[in-house]
C-alpha positions in Angstrom: 0.0 0.0 0.0 1.1 3.4 -0.7 0.9 6.4 1.6 2.3 9.2 3.7 4.5 8.6 6.8 3.1 10.3 9.8 5.6 10.4 12.6 4.7 10.3 16.5 6.5 11.9 19.3 7.0 8.7 21.0 9.1 7.3 18.3 6.7 5.1 16.2 4.6 6.3 13.4 1.9 5.6 10.9 1.2 5.2 7.2 -1.6 7.3 6.1 -3.0 5.2 3.0 -3.9 6.8 -0.2 -7.0 4.6 -0.6 -8.4 6.1 2.7 -8.3 2.8 4.7 -6.9 2.3 8.3 -3.7 3.7 8.9 -0.8 1.1 9.2 1.3 1.3 12.4 5.0 1.4 12.0 7.2 0.6 15.0 10.3 2.6 16.1 12.9 0.4 14.3 10.7 0.8 10.9 11.0 4.8 11.6 14.7 4.9 11.5 15.1 5.1 7.8 12.1 7.3 7.2 11.0 10.8 8.2 7.6 12.3 8.9 5.9 13.2 5.7 7.9 10.8 3.5 5.6 9.0 0.8 6.4 5.2 1.2 5.1 1.6 0.0 4.6 -0.3 3.1 3.3 -4.0 3.5 1.1 -5.3 6.3 3.0 -7.9 8.3 0.7 -8.5 11.1 -2.6 -7.5 12.9 -2.8 -6.9 16.6 -5.7 -8.5 18.7 -8.1 -5.6 17.7 -7.3 -6.2 14.1 -5.2 -3.1 13.5 -2.5 -3.4 11.0 1.1 -3.2 11.8 3.5 -2.8 8.8 6.9 -2.6 7.2 8.4 0.0 4.9 9.4 -1.8 1.6 10.2 1.3 -0.8 10.4 5.0 -0.1 8.6 6.6 -3.2 9.4 10.3 -2.5 11.3 12.4 0.0 9.6 15.8 -0.3 11.9 18.8 0.2 11.0 19.6 3.6 13.0 22.3 5.8 13.1 21.2 9.3 13.0 23.7 12.3 14.6 23.2 15.5 17.4 24.2 18.0 20.9 24.1 17.3 22.9 21.9 20.0 26.5 21.0 20.5 27.3 17.8 22.4 30.6 16.4 23.1 31.8 18.4 20.1 29.2 17.2 17.6 26.6 19.8 16.2 23.0 18.6 15.9 19.6 20.0 15.5 16.6 19.0 17.7 13.6 19.3 15.7 10.8 21.4 17.0 8.1 19.2 15.6 8.6 15.8 17.6 7.1 13.8 14.9 10.5 14.0 13.3 12.0 11.4 15.6 15.6 11.8 15.1 18.1 14.6 15.5 19.9 16.2 12.5 23.6 16.0 12.3 25.3 19.0 11.2 28.7 19.0 9.7 31.2 21.6 11.2 31.3 23.8 8.2 27.4 23.8 7.9 26.4 25.8 10.8 26.7 29.1 9.2 26.3 32.0 11.5 24.2 30.2 14.0 25.2 29.9 17.8 24.2 27.1 20.3 20.7 27.2 21.5 19.2 29.2 18.4 16.4 28.3 16.5 17.4 27.5 12.8 15.9 26.2 9.6 17.9 23.0 8.5 17.8 21.8 4.9 18.5 18.0 4.5 21.7 16.8 2.9 21.7 13.1 3.5 18.3 11.2 4.5 18.3 9.0 7.5 19.3 5.2 7.0 18.8 2.3 9.2 22.1 2.7 10.8 22.7 6.6 10.1 21.1 9.7 11.2 20.2 12.4 8.8 22.5 15.0 8.0 21.9 18.6 7.0 22.9 22.2 6.9 21.7 25.3 8.5 19.8 27.3 5.9 18.2 30.1 8.0 18.8 31.4 11.5 15.7 32.6 13.1 16.9 33.8 16.5 16.6 32.9 20.2 13.9 30.7 21.3 12.5 33.4 23.6 12.5 36.1 21.1 9.1 37.9 20.7 7.2 36.3 17.8 9.3 33.3 17.5 6.2 30.9 17.8 4.9 32.8 14.6 8.2 32.3 12.7 8.2 28.6 13.6 4.7 28.1 12.6 4.8 29.7 9.1 7.7 27.5 8.2 6.2 24.4 10.0 3.2 24.7 8.0 5.0 25.9 4.8 2.8 29.2 4.9 4.0 31.5 2.1 5.2 34.8 4.1 7.4 36.6 1.8 6.0 38.2 -1.5 7.9 37.6 -4.6 10.1 40.3 -6.1 7.8 40.6 -9.1 4.8 41.1 -6.7 6.5 43.9 -4.8 7.7 45.5 -8.0 4.1 45.4 -9.5 2.7 46.7 -6.2 5.1 49.7 -6.4 3.7 50.8 -9.9 0.1 50.9 -8.6 -1.2 54.4 -7.8 -1.7 55.9 -4.3 -5.3 57.0 -4.7 -8.1 56.4 -7.1 -7.5 58.4 -10.5 -10.0 59.7 -12.9 -9.7 57.0 -15.5 -10.5 54.5 -12.6 -13.9 56.1 -12.3 -15.1 55.4 -15.8 -18.3 53.3 -16.4 -18.8 53.2 -12.8 -21.9 54.4 -10.6 -21.0 57.5 -8.5 -21.9 56.9 -4.8 -19.8 59.4 -3.1 -22.8 61.3 -1.9 -24.2 58.1 -0.5 -23.4 58.0 3.4 -21.8 54.4 3.2 -20.0 53.6 6.5 -17.7 50.7 7.7 -18.2 48.8 10.9 -15.5 46.8 12.2 -13.5 45.7 15.3 -11.1 48.2 17.2 -8.0 46.6 15.8 -9.2 46.2 12.2 -6.6 47.7 9.6 -8.3 46.5 6.4 -11.8 47.4 5.6 -13.4 45.1 3.0 -17.1 46.2 3.4 -19.4 49.3 3.8 -23.2 49.5 4.2 -25.9 51.8 3.9 -29.7 51.5 4.3 -32.8 53.5 3.8 -36.4 52.7 4.1 -38.4 52.3 0.8 -41.6 50.7 -0.5 -41.3 47.2 -1.9 -44.5 47.0 -3.9 -47.3 48.3 -1.7 -45.3 47.2 1.7 -42.7 48.5 3.8 -39.1 47.6 3.0 -35.4 48.8 2.7 -33.0 49.4 0.3 -29.8 47.8 1.4 -26.3 48.6 -0.2 -23.4 46.3 0.6 -20.3 47.9 -0.9 -17.1 45.6 -1.2 -13.6 46.8 -2.0 -12.9 46.3 -5.7 -9.6 44.2 -5.6 -10.1 42.9 -9.2 -9.7 46.1 -10.5 -6.0 46.3 -9.5 -5.2 42.6 -9.4 -5.4 41.4 -12.9 -5.6 37.7 -13.6 -2.2 36.0 -14.0 -0.3 39.0 -12.7 2.5 38.7 -10.2 0.3 39.9 -7.5 -2.4 37.4 -8.4 0.2 34.4 -8.6 1.2 35.3 -5.1 -2.5 35.8 -3.8 -3.5 32.4 -5.1 -0.4 30.6 -3.4 -1.4 32.3 -0.2 -5.3 31.8 -0.9 -6.0 33.6 2.3 -4.6 35.9 5.0 -3.5 34.1 8.1 -4.3 35.7 11.5 -2.0 35.4 14.5 -1.9 37.1 17.9 -0.5 40.5 17.1 0.5 39.8 13.7 -1.3 39.2 10.1 0.2 37.6 7.0 -1.8 39.2 4.4 -3.0 37.8 1.2 -2.1 41.0 -0.6 0.7 43.5 -0.3 0.3 46.1 2.3 -0.2 48.8 -0.3 -3.4 47.2 -1.5 -4.7 45.4 1.8 -4.3 48.7 4.1 -4.3 51.3 1.3 -5.6 51.4 -2.1 -8.2 48.5 -1.5 -9.1 49.4 2.1 -12.4 51.4 2.4 -10.8 53.9 4.7 -12.8 56.9 5.9 -12.9 60.1 4.1 -11.1 59.0 0.8 -12.5 57.8 -2.5 -12.4 53.9 -3.1 -13.4 51.7 -6.0 -15.9 49.0 -5.0 -18.3 46.3 -6.3 -22.0 47.0 -5.1 -24.6 44.5 -4.1 -27.8 46.7 -4.2 -30.8 44.9 -2.6 -34.6 45.6 -1.9 -35.5 43.6 1.3 -39.1 43.1 2.4 -40.4 43.6 5.8 -40.3 39.9 6.2 -36.6 39.8 5.4 -36.8 38.5 2.0 -34.4 39.9 -0.7 -37.0 41.0 -3.1 -34.5 42.1 -6.1 -31.0 42.7 -6.2 -28.3 44.1 -8.8 -24.6 44.2 -9.0 -22.5 47.0 -10.5 -19.0 48.7 -10.1 -19.0 51.9 -8.3 -16.8 54.7 -6.6 -17.6 55.4 -3.0 -16.6 57.8 -0.2 -16.7 56.3 3.3 -18.3 58.8 5.6 -17.2 57.2 8.9 -15.4 54.3 10.4 -17.5 52.9 13.3 -16.4 49.9 15.6 -18.8 47.3 16.8 -18.8 48.6 20.4 -19.6 52.0 19.2 -22.4 50.9 17.2 -23.8 48.8 19.7 -23.6 51.7 22.2 -25.6 54.0 19.8 -28.3 51.5 19.2 -28.9 50.8 22.9 -29.1 54.5 23.7 -29.8 56.9 20.8 -29.5 59.9 23.1 -26.3 58.9 24.7 -22.8 60.4 24.2 -21.8 58.2 21.3 -24.9 59.1 19.4 -24.5 62.8 20.0 -21.1 62.5 18.7 -22.3 60.8 15.5 -25.6 62.5 15.2 -26.0 62.9 11.5 -25.3 59.1 10.9 -27.7 57.7 13.6 -30.9 57.6 11.5 -28.9 55.4 9.0 -27.7 53.1 11.9 -31.3 52.7 13.0 -32.4 51.7 9.6 -29.5 49.1 9.4 -30.8 48.0 12.9 -34.5 47.7 11.3 -33.4 45.7 8.1 -31.2 43.5 10.3 -34.2 42.4 12.5 -36.3 41.5 9.5 -33.4 39.5 7.9 -32.9 37.8 11.4 -36.7 36.9 11.5 -36.2 35.4 7.8 -33.2 33.2 9.2 -35.4 31.9 11.9 -38.2 30.9 9.5 -35.6 29.2 7.3 -34.3 27.2 10.4 -30.7 28.1 10.1 -28.5 26.7 12.7 -27.5 29.2 15.3 -25.9 28.0 18.4 -24.4 30.1 21.1 -20.7 29.5 21.2 -17.8 31.2 23.1 -14.7 32.4 21.1 -11.9 33.9 22.9 -9.2 36.5 22.2 -5.5 36.4 23.4 -4.4 39.7 24.6 -0.7 40.0 24.5 2.0 42.7 25.8 4.6 44.3 23.8 6.9 41.2 24.1 4.2 38.9 22.5 3.5 37.2 26.0 -0.2 36.7 26.9 -1.4 39.0 29.5 -5.0 37.6 29.6 -7.4 35.4 27.6 -10.9 37.0 27.4 -14.0 35.9 25.6 -14.7 37.7 22.3 -18.4 38.9 23.0 -20.8 39.3 19.9 -23.1 42.1 20.1 -26.0 43.6 18.0 -23.5 45.4 15.7 -21.6 42.1 14.9 -24.8 40.4 14.1 -26.1 43.3 11.9 -22.9 43.2 9.7 -23.2 39.4 9.5 -27.0 39.3 8.2 -26.0 42.2 5.8 -22.9 40.4 4.3 -24.9 36.8 4.4 -27.6 38.7 2.2 -24.8 39.8 -0.2 -23.2 36.5 -0.5 -26.5 34.8 -1.2 -27.3 37.1 -4.1 -23.9 36.5 -5.5 -24.4 32.7 -5.5 -27.9 33.2 -7.0 -26.5 35.7 -9.7 -23.8 33.2 -10.7 -26.3 30.2 -10.6 -28.9 32.1 -12.6 -26.5 32.9 -15.4 -25.1 29.3 -15.6 -21.4 30.3 -15.1 -19.0 28.2 -13.2 -17.5 29.6 -10.0 -16.7 28.7 -6.4 -19.7 28.1 -4.1 -19.2 27.7 -0.4 -20.8 24.3 0.4 -21.6 23.1 3.8 -23.3 19.6 3.7 -25.2 17.7 6.4 -23.9 15.2 8.5 -22.3 11.8 7.1 -24.2 8.5 7.7 -21.7 7.7 10.6 -22.0 11.1 12.3 -25.7 10.9 11.9 -25.9 7.5 13.5 -23.6 8.6 16.2 -25.8 11.7 17.1 -29.0 9.5 17.1 -27.6 7.1 19.7 -26.5 10.0 21.9 -29.7 11.9 21.8 -31.5 8.5 22.6 -29.0 7.7 25.5 -29.5 11.1 27.1 -33.2 11.1 26.9 -34.0 13.7 24.0 -37.2 13.1 22.5 -36.3 14.7 19.3 -33.9 13.2 16.7 -32.9 13.7 13.2 -34.5 12.2 10.1 -32.7 10.3 7.5 -32.4 13.4 5.4 -32.1 16.2 8.2 -32.9 19.7 7.7 -31.2 22.4 9.6 -34.4 23.1 11.2 -34.3 19.8 12.8 -31.0 20.8 14.6 -32.3 24.2 15.7 -35.3 22.7 17.1 -33.3 20.2 19.2 -31.1 23.1 20.4 -34.5 25.1 21.3 -36.1 22.3 23.1 -33.0 21.4 25.2 -31.7 24.9 25.9 -33.0 25.0 29.4 -31.6 21.6 30.4 -28.4 21.1 32.6 -26.7 19.5 30.0 -27.7 21.7 27.2 -24.0 22.6 26.6 -23.1 18.9 26.1 -26.1 18.5 23.7 -25.2 21.7 21.6 -21.6 20.7 21.2 -22.7 17.2 19.9 -24.9 18.9 17.3 -22.1 21.0 16.1 -19.6 18.2 16.0 -21.9 16.1 13.9 -21.8 18.5 11.1 -19.1 18.5 8.2 -16.7 21.2 7.2 -17.5 23.6 4.7 -15.5 23.6 1.4 -15.1 25.6 -1.9 -16.4 23.8 -4.9 -18.0 24.7 -8.2 -20.6 22.0 -7.6 -23.4 23.8 -5.7 -24.9 21.7 -2.9 -26.1 24.4 -0.9 -25.2 25.4 2.7 -26.6 23.2 5.3 -25.8 25.1 8.3 -27.3 28.4 7.0 -30.1 26.7 5.2 -29.3 28.4 1.9 -29.8 26.6 -1.5 -26.8 28.5 -2.9 -24.2 30.4 -1.0 -20.7 31.6 -1.8 -18.1 34.2 -0.6 -18.2 37.9 -2.0 -17.6 40.1 0.9 -13.8 39.7 1.7 -11.7 39.7 -1.4 -8.8 41.5 0.3 -8.3 38.5 2.5 -9.7 35.5 0.7 -9.1 34.4 -2.8 -12.2 32.7 -3.6 -14.0 36.1 -3.1 -11.8 37.6 -5.7 -12.8 35.0 -8.2 -16.4 35.6 -7.4 -15.9 39.2 -8.2 -14.2 38.4 -11.6 -17.1 36.1 -12.4 -19.7 38.7 -11.5 -17.9 41.4 -13.6 -17.8 38.8 -16.5 -21.5 38.4 -16.4 -22.1 42.2 -16.5 -19.6 42.6 -19.3 -21.4 39.7 -21.2 -18.0 37.8 -21.4 -17.0 34.5 -19.6 -14.1 34.5 -17.2 -11.4 32.0 -17.7 -9.2 30.6 -14.9 -5.4 31.2 -15.5 -3.0 28.2 -15.6 -2.6 27.9 -11.8 0.6 26.9 -10.0 0.9 23.5 -8.3 0.1 23.3 -4.8 3.0 23.1 -2.4 3.8 20.0 -0.7 2.6 20.9 2.9 -1.0 20.9 2.0 -1.1 18.7 -1.1 -2.1 15.7 1.1 -4.8 17.8 2.7 -6.2 18.8 -0.9 -6.2 15.0 -1.8 -8.1 14.3 1.3 -10.7 16.8 0.7 -11.0 15.6 -3.0 -11.7 11.9 -1.5 -14.3 13.3 0.8 -15.9 15.3 -2.1 -16.0 12.4 -4.3 -17.5 10.2 -1.5 -20.3 12.7 -1.0 -21.1 12.7 -4.7 -21.1 8.9 -4.8 -23.6 8.8 -1.7 -26.0 11.0 -3.9 -25.9 8.7 -6.9 -28.7 6.0 -6.5 -29.0 4.7 -10.2 -26.3 3.7 -12.6 -27.8 6.1 -15.2 -27.5 8.8 -12.7 -23.8 8.7 -12.2 -21.9 12.1 -13.0 -20.7 12.4 -16.4 -17.3 13.4 -17.5 -16.6 16.8 -16.5 -15.1 19.5 -18.7 -11.6 20.7 -18.4 -13.0 24.2 -17.2 -14.9 22.7 -14.4 -11.9 20.6 -13.4 -9.8 23.7 -13.1 -12.5 25.2 -11.0 -12.4 22.0 -8.9 -8.7 22.3 -8.4 -8.9 25.8 -7.5 -11.6 24.9 -5.0 -9.4 22.3 -3.4 -6.4 24.6 -3.2 -8.6 27.3 -1.4 -10.0 24.7 0.9 -6.5 23.3 1.7 -5.0 26.5 2.4 -7.9 27.7 4.6 -7.2 24.5 6.8 -3.6 25.1 6.7 -4.0 28.8 7.9 -6.5 27.4 10.8 -3.9 24.9 11.9 -0.9 27.3 12.0 -3.0 29.9 13.9 -4.2 27.0 16.5 -0.5 26.0 16.9 0.7 29.3 17.8 -2.4 29.8 20.1 -1.4 26.5 21.7 2.0 27.6 22.2 1.2 30.7 23.7 -1.3 29.1 26.0 1.5 26.5 27.1 3.8 29.2 27.8 1.2 31.2 29.8 0.3 28.2 31.9 3.9 27.3 32.8 3.6 30.3 35.1 0.7 28.8 36.7 2.0 25.3 37.6 0.5 23.9 40.8 -2.5 26.5 40.7 -5.9 25.2 41.2 -9.0 26.3 38.9 -12.8 25.5 38.4 -13.6 24.2 34.9 -16.2 22.6 32.6 -15.7 19.3 30.8 -15.5 20.0 27.1 -14.8 16.5 25.6 -14.9 12.8 27.2 -12.7 10.5 25.3 -11.6 6.8 26.0 -8.4 8.0 27.6 -9.5 11.0 29.6 -11.7 14.1 29.8 -10.6 17.5 28.4 -11.2 20.4 30.6 -11.6 24.2 29.8 -10.6 26.5 32.7 -13.4 29.1 33.7 -11.0 31.9 34.4 -8.5 31.5 31.5 -10.3 29.7 28.7 -7.4 27.3 28.4 -8.0 23.6 27.7 -6.1 20.7 29.1 -6.3 16.9 29.6 -7.3 15.1 32.8 -6.0 11.6 31.9 -8.0 8.6 32.8 -5.3 7.5 35.3 -6.0 10.6 37.2 -9.7 10.1 37.8 -9.2 7.8 40.7 -8.5 4.3 41.8 -11.4 2.6 39.7 -11.9 1.5 36.3 -13.6 4.0 34.1 -15.5 2.8 31.1 -16.2 5.2 28.1 -19.8 5.2 27.0 -19.8 6.3 23.2 -23.4 6.7 23.0 -23.6 9.0 25.8 -20.2 10.5 25.3 -19.0 10.2 29.0 -16.6 8.3 31.4 -18.4 6.5 34.2 -16.8 4.7 37.1 -17.8 1.1 37.5 -17.5 1.0 41.2 -19.0 4.5 42.4 -21.0 5.3 39.1 -19.4 8.8 39.0 -19.8 10.1 35.5 -17.8 12.8 33.6 -19.5 14.0 30.4 -19.4 17.3 28.4 -20.6 20.1 30.8 -19.6 18.4 34.0 -18.0 20.9 36.5 -14.7 20.0 38.0 -11.8 21.4 40.0 -8.4 20.8 38.6 -4.8 21.6 39.2 -2.3 22.6 36.5 0.2 19.5 36.9 2.3 19.4 33.7 2.9 21.7 30.6 4.8 20.3 27.6 5.6 23.3 25.4 7.1 21.2 22.7 4.1 19.1 22.3 1.6 21.9 22.8 0.0 20.1 25.6 -1.4 20.9 29.0 -2.2 18.2 31.8 -4.5 18.7 34.7 -5.1 16.6 37.8 -8.7 16.2 39.2 -9.2 17.8 42.8 -11.9 16.2 44.8 -13.5 17.7 47.7 -11.6 17.4 50.9 -8.4 16.4 49.1 -5.2 18.4 49.4 -3.6 19.6 46.5 0.1 18.9 46.2 2.3 16.2 44.6 1.1 12.7 44.4 3.3 9.7 45.3 6.0 8.8 43.1 4.3 5.4 42.5 1.2 7.3 41.3 3.1 9.6 39.1 5.2 6.8 37.6 1.9 4.7 36.9 0.2 7.7 35.2 3.3 8.4 32.9 3.5 4.8 31.9 -0.1 4.8 31.1 -0.1 8.0 29.2 2.5 6.6 26.7 1.5 3.1 26.5 -1.3 3.4 23.8 0.0 3.3 20.2 -3.2 4.5 18.3 -5.9 7.1 18.5 -6.4 6.6 22.2 -2.8 7.6 22.8 -3.0 10.9 20.6 -3.6 13.6 23.4 -4.4 16.7 21.4 -7.4 18.8 21.4 -10.9 17.2 20.2 -11.3 19.4 17.0 -7.6 18.5 15.9 -8.2 14.8 16.4 -11.5 15.0 14.5 -9.7 16.8 11.6 -7.2 14.2 11.4 -9.3 11.1 11.8 -11.9 12.2 9.6 -15.0 12.1 12.1 -16.1 12.1 15.6 -17.1 8.2 15.5 -13.6 7.2 14.5 -12.0 9.6 17.1 -13.6 8.3 20.1 -13.1 4.5 19.7 -11.6 2.0 22.0 -8.8 2.9 24.5 -6.4 0.2 23.3 -4.0 -0.6 26.0 -4.9 2.2 28.2 -8.0 0.4 29.2 -6.1 -2.5 30.5 -3.8 -0.3 32.4 -6.7 1.4 33.9 -8.5 -1.6 34.9 -5.3 -3.0 36.5 -5.2 0.1 38.7 -8.7 -0.2 39.6 -8.1 -3.7 40.8 -5.3 -2.5 43.0 
């Protein structure tokens, strides 16, 4: 079988098979001649007692050019680099003349000269010196290289950006609607630097009934970024801006993202406008698209707008007196759109998002919840309306483009959810062909239950991830028949493509995708996985042989490739951002070792419970060996751990008291210890600690991969697969219970 090697920090590894079947376990001795990410051919040599395959590498198909990031060390006169990513199970030997200007202890990027062998370590040379491990922003420098995130614009891109004007020129305004007298405003966060969208609303008649005219003006990036240009090539390679605490890696050069394309206040800017008529019932009665030139009359923040809407006679309202009526009109149309959202049955769960607040040195000062107020929701509904009109416009004109598709739960996730709802006594369930209204109805019916958070979490986890694809299958969560992304072309490449398609329709031409560059190795595997999932979804919908999809054209294949590329890069950006946040949280929690906090269980697995602290919004693992001296059994249907002797249960939503017991900065992991009433917090016995460490490193398969639930779900392909048997840990746990 052919596949990609996935190393494990404990020395063994797995082969992720190209055919999507179960991973093949590679023992430590098989990993000596290969590296994480190598493509290999492997043979299954045996199966363990649970039927899981163990294999042997028979051929190395490809060694992708992969720079390795690590710390330069000198031991007994020998130079070596210890990889930061522990999935690379071997240190890299560095010849004496290949260290460059690097000093011991510094973080460096290594280029391999010789690959590993059965009886020899890999050899490399220092390619780049990043600096000291404690330098501010070092975690970001590591992440962008670890995940192969493009972070340096090409010389051709920078040179082309320099030739662009600093402001809108008279020739740029030709054949555009002049909206400079319309009081369009931007509403964004306090720390926003680029402004994609501006809005305006006024009451009007729609037929004989009351309604509104809603304008959503979006930065016209496509006017300056021509198809196939050097800026376009770099933008496609990035596909999205990547957001880290205190730093953004933009999709476009700063001259465009923060200057020429940003809808800054009191300057003229080019834009694409979605001009809508909205009825009193929140339905878009009519719409049109056109290029325009605008003048932003004000830059509002969400906090400011929320304060004005809450008190139209307050200090904020007095300061913005001239624009208060427009904000009230926006609020009115928002409430109508929100009512239509409820009638559609769109999924709308309350979730807590957090924001990391850092000091000047990049260290966490505090982690705070990111609250969504009326202003956030107002802009969200306006953007949703414009995105729906964009998708409808492309579909009605039968042009290829990228839709934002979010499909319902897979059969496996649907069955897992049904079993769970039945086990916890929820009367409602989901049908064979579930609609989003069914999920919203369950959420509404259970919102007052003590375990409401647990139920809502399970509803969310049963859904699939959204992707970009030219095949329109609708958006399940938002309950739209067609949906796309139109509103953020400064930071998302699919939005830029949608603008180009809409412009081509208005000009009565047909937009052709350019010859796009090959995706990088770092996310090619992810794109392949997305492609398989997409093919599987299409095959699930094919019931009869004569309904099988016909051979698609080269044009549609090109759009499919663009969709896969953008989806894969979106996942890559998310993973890099999560990695940096996890590093910062681990470094933050190292200062709080031994301290006790209250928290809530956010996931139960076969090997322990994940707990999020109330005060800090940091998640860590309470391993099953830390739950007490009895055997805990994992109930997959109820998603809980239950003690056989005492009957004590730990499920999502259970409140617990924990102590911060261990922080692994390299592994991005935080361990907690459960504190019971009357128990003194302090170190446990050496024997108990040894048993816990032994159990924690014993499992070889999914039960032993102790990262966050979301990452486990992303890697394994589904919740049902993630939360399977505990493997060896169950035996260890049971033995401790007997003692």
